[in-house]
mmJSON file of the N, C-alpha and C atoms, coordinates in Angstrom:
{"data_MODEL":{"atom_site":{
"group_PDB":["ATOM","ATOM","ATOM","ATOM","ATOM","ATOM","ATOM","ATOM","ATOM","ATOM","ATOM","ATOM","ATOM","ATOM","ATOM","ATOM","ATOM","ATOM","ATOM","ATOM","ATOM","ATOM","ATOM","ATOM","ATOM","ATOM","ATOM","ATOM","ATOM","ATOM","ATOM","ATOM","ATOM","ATOM","ATOM","ATOM","ATOM","ATOM","ATOM","ATOM","ATOM","ATOM","ATOM","ATOM","ATOM","ATOM","ATOM","ATOM","ATOM","ATOM","ATOM","ATOM","ATOM","ATOM","ATOM","ATOM","ATOM","ATOM","ATOM","ATOM","ATOM","ATOM","ATOM","ATOM","ATOM","ATOM","ATOM","ATOM","ATOM","ATOM","ATOM","ATOM","ATOM","ATOM","ATOM","ATOM","ATOM","ATOM","ATOM","ATOM","ATOM","ATOM","ATOM","ATOM","ATOM","ATOM","ATOM","ATOM","ATOM","ATOM","ATOM","ATOM","ATOM","ATOM","ATOM","ATOM","ATOM","ATOM","ATOM","ATOM","ATOM","ATOM","ATOM","ATOM","ATOM","ATOM","ATOM","ATOM","ATOM","ATOM","ATOM","ATOM","ATOM","ATOM"],
"id":[1,2,3,4,5,6,7,8,9,10,11,12,13,14,15,16,17,18,19,20,21,22,23,24,25,26,27,28,29,30,31,32,33,34,35,36,37,38,39,40,41,42,43,44,45,46,47,48,49,50,51,52,53,54,55,56,57,58,59,60,61,62,63,64,65,66,67,68,69,70,71,72,73,74,75,76,77,78,79,80,81,82,83,84,85,86,87,88,89,90,91,92,93,94,95,96,97,98,99,100,101,102,103,104,105,106,107,108,109,110,111,112,113,114],
"type_symbol":["N","C","C","N","C","C","N","C","C","N","C","C","N","C","C","N","C","C","N","C","C","N","C","C","N","C","C","N","C","C","N","C","C","N","C","C","N","C","C","N","C","C","N","C","C","N","C","C","N","C","C","N","C","C","N","C","C","N","C","C","N","C","C","N","C","C","N","C","C","N","C","C","N","C","C","N","C","C","N","C","C","N","C","C","N","C","C","N","C","C","N","C","C","N","C","C","N","C","C","N","C","C","N","C","C","N","C","C","N","C","C","N","C","C"],
"label_atom_id":["N","CA","C","N","CA","C","N","CA","C","N","CA","C","N","CA","C","N","CA","C","N","CA","C","N","CA","C","N","CA","C","N","CA","C","N","CA","C","N","CA","C","N","CA","C","N","CA","C","N","CA","C","N","CA","C","N","CA","C","N","CA","C","N","CA","C","N","CA","C","N","CA","C","N","CA","C","N","CA","C","N","CA","C","N","CA","C","N","CA","C","N","CA","C","N","CA","C","N","CA","C","N","CA","C","N","CA","C","N","CA","C","N","CA","C","N","CA","C","N","CA","C","N","CA","C","N","CA","C","N","CA","C"],
"label_alt_id":[null,null,null,null,null,null,null,null,null,null,null,null,null,null,null,null,null,null,null,null,null,null,null,null,null,null,null,null,null,null,null,null,null,null,null,null,null,null,null,null,null,null,null,null,null,null,null,null,null,null,null,null,null,null,null,null,null,null,null,null,null,null,null,null,null,null,null,null,null,null,null,null,null,null,null,null,null,null,null,null,null,null,null,null,null,null,null,null,null,null,null,null,null,null,null,null,null,null,null,null,null,null,null,null,null,null,null,null,null,null,null,null,null,null],
"label_comp_id":["MET","MET","MET","ILE","ILE","ILE","LYS","LYS","LYS","ARG","ARG","ARG","LEU","LEU","LEU","LYS","LYS","LYS","THR","THR","THR","ASP","ASP","ASP","THR","THR","THR","ASP","ASP","ASP","SER","SER","SER","LEU","LEU","LEU","VAL","VAL","VAL","SER","SER","SER","HIS","HIS","HIS","ALA","ALA","ALA","SER","SER","SER","LYS","LYS","LYS","LEU","LEU","LEU","LEU","LEU","LEU","ILE","ILE","ILE","CYS","CYS","CYS","ALA","ALA","ALA","PHE","PHE","PHE","ILE","ILE","ILE","ILE","ILE","ILE","LEU","LEU","LEU","ALA","ALA","ALA","LEU","LEU","LEU","GLN","GLN","GLN","ASP","ASP","ASP","HIS","HIS","HIS","ASP","ASP","ASP","GLN","GLN","GLN","LYS","LYS","LYS","GLN","GLN","GLN","PHE","PHE","PHE","GLY","GLY","GLY"],
"label_asym_id":["A","A","A","A","A","A","A","A","A","A","A","A","A","A","A","A","A","A","A","A","A","A","A","A","A","A","A","A","A","A","A","A","A","A","A","A","A","A","A","A","A","A","A","A","A","A","A","A","A","A","A","A","A","A","A","A","A","A","A","A","A","A","A","A","A","A","A","A","A","A","A","A","A","A","A","A","A","A","A","A","A","A","A","A","A","A","A","A","A","A","A","A","A","A","A","A","A","A","A","A","A","A","A","A","A","A","A","A","A","A","A","A","A","A"],
"label_entity_id":["1","1","1","1","1","1","1","1","1","1","1","1","1","1","1","1","1","1","1","1","1","1","1","1","1","1","1","1","1","1","1","1","1","1","1","1","1","1","1","1","1","1","1","1","1","1","1","1","1","1","1","1","1","1","1","1","1","1","1","1","1","1","1","1","1","1","1","1","1","1","1","1","1","1","1","1","1","1","1","1","1","1","1","1","1","1","1","1","1","1","1","1","1","1","1","1","1","1","1","1","1","1","1","1","1","1","1","1","1","1","1","1","1","1"],
"label_seq_id":[1,1,1,2,2,2,3,3,3,4,4,4,5,5,5,6,6,6,7,7,7,8,8,8,9,9,9,10,10,10,11,11,11,12,12,12,13,13,13,14,14,14,15,15,15,16,16,16,17,17,17,18,18,18,19,19,19,20,20,20,21,21,21,22,22,22,23,23,23,24,24,24,25,25,25,26,26,26,27,27,27,28,28,28,29,29,29,30,30,30,31,31,31,32,32,32,33,33,33,34,34,34,35,35,35,36,36,36,37,37,37,38,38,38],
"pdbx_PDB_ins_code":[null,null,null,null,null,null,null,null,null,null,null,null,null,null,null,null,null,null,null,null,null,null,null,null,null,null,null,null,null,null,null,null,null,null,null,null,null,null,null,null,null,null,null,null,null,null,null,null,null,null,null,null,null,null,null,null,null,null,null,null,null,null,null,null,null,null,null,null,null,null,null,null,null,null,null,null,null,null,null,null,null,null,null,null,null,null,null,null,null,null,null,null,null,null,null,null,null,null,null,null,null,null,null,null,null,null,null,null,null,null,null,null,null,null],
"Cartn_x":[5.908,5.025,5.861,7.073,7.662,7.711,8.01,8.261,7.071,5.786,4.497,4.168,4.733,4.587,5.267,6.411,7.491,6.747,6.139,5.28,4.32,3.705,2.249,2.822,3.867,4.479,4.997,5.591,5.859,4.886,3.667,2.724,1.892,1.927,1.298,2.067,3.356,4.146,3.991,4.165,3.841,2.41,1.392,-0.047,0.049,0.865,0.956,1.391,2.732,3.182,2.301,1.586,0.75,-0.224,-0.707,-1.842,-1.066,-0.052,0.386,0.877,1.137,1.431,0.205,-0.796,-2.066,-2.588,-2.42,-2.754,-2.029,-0.701,0.163,-0.324,-0.457,-1.116,-2.447,-3.121,-4.703,-4.308,-3.585,-3.044,-2.659,-1.955,-1.202,-2.126,-2.85,-3.91,-4.832,-5.17,-6.052,-5.284,-4.022,-3.639,-3.275,-2.994,-2.798,-4.37,-5.355,-6.874,-6.763,-6.576,-6.891,-6.053,-4.882,-4.06,-4.661,-5.062,-5.655,-7.058,-7.881,-9.294,-8.803,-8.065,-8.321,-7.638],
"Cartn_y":[18.043,18.323,17.642,17.841,17.304,16.217,15.424,14.123,13.2,13.896,13.555,13.698,14.69,15.055,13.72,13.539,12.466,10.993,10.856,9.518,9.535,10.458,10.545,10.274,11.087,10.803,9.358,8.925,7.362,6.681,6.591,5.942,6.009,7.283,7.648,6.933,7.019,6.387,4.941,4.299,2.868,2.518,3.298,2.96,3.205,4.237,4.583,3.436,2.916,1.754,0.749,0.201,-0.962,-0.767,0.502,0.69,0.419,1.004,0.864,-0.662,-1.402,-2.833,-3.644,-3.244,-3.864,-3.319,-2.35,-2.047,-2.627,-2.754,-3.424,-4.954,-5.527,-6.912,-7.141,-6.276,-6.249,-6.011,-4.831,-4.714,-6.177,-6.799,-8.017,-9.213,-9.185,-10.251,-10.052,-8.651,-8.54,-8.747,-8.504,-8.721,-10.057,-11.023,-12.41,-12.867,-12.64,-12.958,-12.88,-11.329,-11.196,-11.899,-12.523,-13.349,-14.703,-15.195,-16.813,-16.705,-15.473,-15.742,-15.262,-14.478,-13.746,-14.733],
"Cartn_z":[21.279,20.28,19.056,18.858,17.488,17.643,18.728,18.695,18.541,19.014,18.54,17.16,16.514,15.174,14.237,14.807,14.023,13.946,15.195,15.576,14.467,14.368,13.638,12.23,11.693,10.252,9.892,10.945,10.837,10.752,11.558,11.584,9.859,9.612,8.345,7.272,7.003,6.138,6.032,7.415,7.161,6.882,7.102,6.686,4.997,4.393,3.111,2.204,2.832,2.213,2.17,3.524,3.397,2.384,2.133,1.439,-0.472,-0.361,-1.923,-2.136,-1.128,-1.461,-1.565,-0.912,-1.399,-2.561,-3.252,-4.326,-5.39,-5.077,-5.938,-6.284,-5.358,-5.191,-6.073,-5.565,-6.421,-7.988,-8.485,-9.665,-10.413,-9.6,-10.112,-10.44,-9.477,-9.263,-10.605,-10.933,-11.765,-13.254,-13.361,-14.46,-14.753,-13.597,-13.873,-14.238,-13.712,-14.199,-15.688,-16.032,-17.222,-18.381,-18.159,-18.68,-19.045,-18.015,-17.567,-18.464,-18.429,-19.022,-20.44,-20.838,-22.089,-23.069],
"occupancy":[1.0,1.0,1.0,1.0,1.0,1.0,1.0,1.0,1.0,1.0,1.0,1.0,1.0,1.0,1.0,1.0,1.0,1.0,1.0,1.0,1.0,1.0,1.0,1.0,1.0,1.0,1.0,1.0,1.0,1.0,1.0,1.0,1.0,1.0,1.0,1.0,1.0,1.0,1.0,1.0,1.0,1.0,1.0,1.0,1.0,1.0,1.0,1.0,1.0,1.0,1.0,1.0,1.0,1.0,1.0,1.0,1.0,1.0,1.0,1.0,1.0,1.0,1.0,1.0,1.0,1.0,1.0,1.0,1.0,1.0,1.0,1.0,1.0,1.0,1.0,1.0,1.0,1.0,1.0,1.0,1.0,1.0,1.0,1.0,1.0,1.0,1.0,1.0,1.0,1.0,1.0,1.0,1.0,1.0,1.0,1.0,1.0,1.0,1.0,1.0,1.0,1.0,1.0,1.0,1.0,1.0,1.0,1.0,1.0,1.0,1.0,1.0,1.0,1.0],
"B_iso_or_equiv":[0.0,0.0,0.0,0.0,0.0,0.0,0.0,0.0,0.0,0.0,0.0,0.0,0.0,0.0,0.0,0.0,0.0,0.0,0.0,0.0,0.0,0.0,0.0,0.0,0.0,0.0,0.0,0.0,0.0,0.0,0.0,0.0,0.0,0.0,0.0,0.0,0.0,0.0,0.0,0.0,0.0,0.0,0.0,0.0,0.0,0.0,0.0,0.0,0.0,0.0,0.0,0.0,0.0,0.0,0.0,0.0,0.0,0.0,0.0,0.0,0.0,0.0,0.0,0.0,0.0,0.0,0.0,0.0,0.0,0.0,0.0,0.0,0.0,0.0,0.0,0.0,0.0,0.0,0.0,0.0,0.0,0.0,0.0,0.0,0.0,0.0,0.0,0.0,0.0,0.0,0.0,0.0,0.0,0.0,0.0,0.0,0.0,0.0,0.0,0.0,0.0,0.0,0.0,0.0,0.0,0.0,0.0,0.0,0.0,0.0,0.0,0.0,0.0,0.0],
"pdbx_formal_charge":[null,null,null,null,null,null,null,null,null,null,null,null,null,null,null,null,null,null,null,null,null,null,null,null,null,null,null,null,null,null,null,null,null,null,null,null,null,null,null,null,null,null,null,null,null,null,null,null,null,null,null,null,null,null,null,null,null,null,null,null,null,null,null,null,null,null,null,null,null,null,null,null,null,null,null,null,null,null,null,null,null,null,null,null,null,null,null,null,null,null,null,null,null,null,null,null,null,null,null,null,null,null,null,null,null,null,null,null,null,null,null,null,null,null],
"auth_seq_id":[1,1,1,2,2,2,3,3,3,4,4,4,5,5,5,6,6,6,7,7,7,8,8,8,9,9,9,10,10,10,11,11,11,12,12,12,13,13,13,14,14,14,15,15,15,16,16,16,17,17,17,18,18,18,19,19,19,20,20,20,21,21,21,22,22,22,23,23,23,24,24,24,25,25,25,26,26,26,27,27,27,28,28,28,29,29,29,30,30,30,31,31,31,32,32,32,33,33,33,34,34,34,35,35,35,36,36,36,37,37,37,38,38,38],
"auth_comp_id":["MET","MET","MET","ILE","ILE","ILE","LYS","LYS","LYS","ARG","ARG","ARG","LEU","LEU","LEU","LYS","LYS","LYS","THR","THR","THR","ASP","ASP","ASP","THR","THR","THR","ASP","ASP","ASP","SER","SER","SER","LEU","LEU","LEU","VAL","VAL","VAL","SER","SER","SER","HIS","HIS","HIS","ALA","ALA","ALA","SER","SER","SER","LYS","LYS","LYS","LEU","LEU","LEU","LEU","LEU","LEU","ILE","ILE","ILE","CYS","CYS","CYS","ALA","ALA","ALA","PHE","PHE","PHE","ILE","ILE","ILE","ILE","ILE","ILE","LEU","LEU","LEU","ALA","ALA","ALA","LEU","LEU","LEU","GLN","GLN","GLN","ASP","ASP","ASP","HIS","HIS","HIS","ASP","ASP","ASP","GLN","GLN","GLN","LYS","LYS","LYS","GLN","GLN","GLN","PHE","PHE","PHE","GLY","GLY","GLY"],
"auth_asym_id":["A","A","A","A","A","A","A","A","A","A","A","A","A","A","A","A","A","A","A","A","A","A","A","A","A","A","A","A","A","A","A","A","A","A","A","A","A","A","A","A","A","A","A","A","A","A","A","A","A","A","A","A","A","A","A","A","A","A","A","A","A","A","A","A","A","A","A","A","A","A","A","A","A","A","A","A","A","A","A","A","A","A","A","A","A","A","A","A","A","A","A","A","A","A","A","A","A","A","A","A","A","A","A","A","A","A","A","A","A","A","A","A","A","A"],
"auth_atom_id":["N","CA","C","N","CA","C","N","CA","C","N","CA","C","N","CA","C","N","CA","C","N","CA","C","N","CA","C","N","CA","C","N","CA","C","N","CA","C","N","CA","C","N","CA","C","N","CA","C","N","CA","C","N","CA","C","N","CA","C","N","CA","C","N","CA","C","N","CA","C","N","CA","C","N","CA","C","N","CA","C","N","CA","C","N","CA","C","N","CA","C","N","CA","C","N","CA","C","N","CA","C","N","CA","C","N","CA","C","N","CA","C","N","CA","C","N","CA","C","N","CA","C","N","CA","C","N","CA","C","N","CA","C"],
"pdbx_PDB_model_num":[1,1,1,1,1,1,1,1,1,1,1,1,1,1,1,1,1,1,1,1,1,1,1,1,1,1,1,1,1,1,1,1,1,1,1,1,1,1,1,1,1,1,1,1,1,1,1,1,1,1,1,1,1,1,1,1,1,1,1,1,1,1,1,1,1,1,1,1,1,1,1,1,1,1,1,1,1,1,1,1,1,1,1,1,1,1,1,1,1,1,1,1,1,1,1,1,1,1,1,1,1,1,1,1,1,1,1,1,1,1,1,1,1,1]
}}}
């Protein structure tokens, strides 16, 4: 039970970090586009 819970938490953390990285890249790209066209 505890082992499974730890695995779920690990996968959740890795998923969350991937989402954070994606969001950061999207924000950076939007910022870059605004500088280019502004």
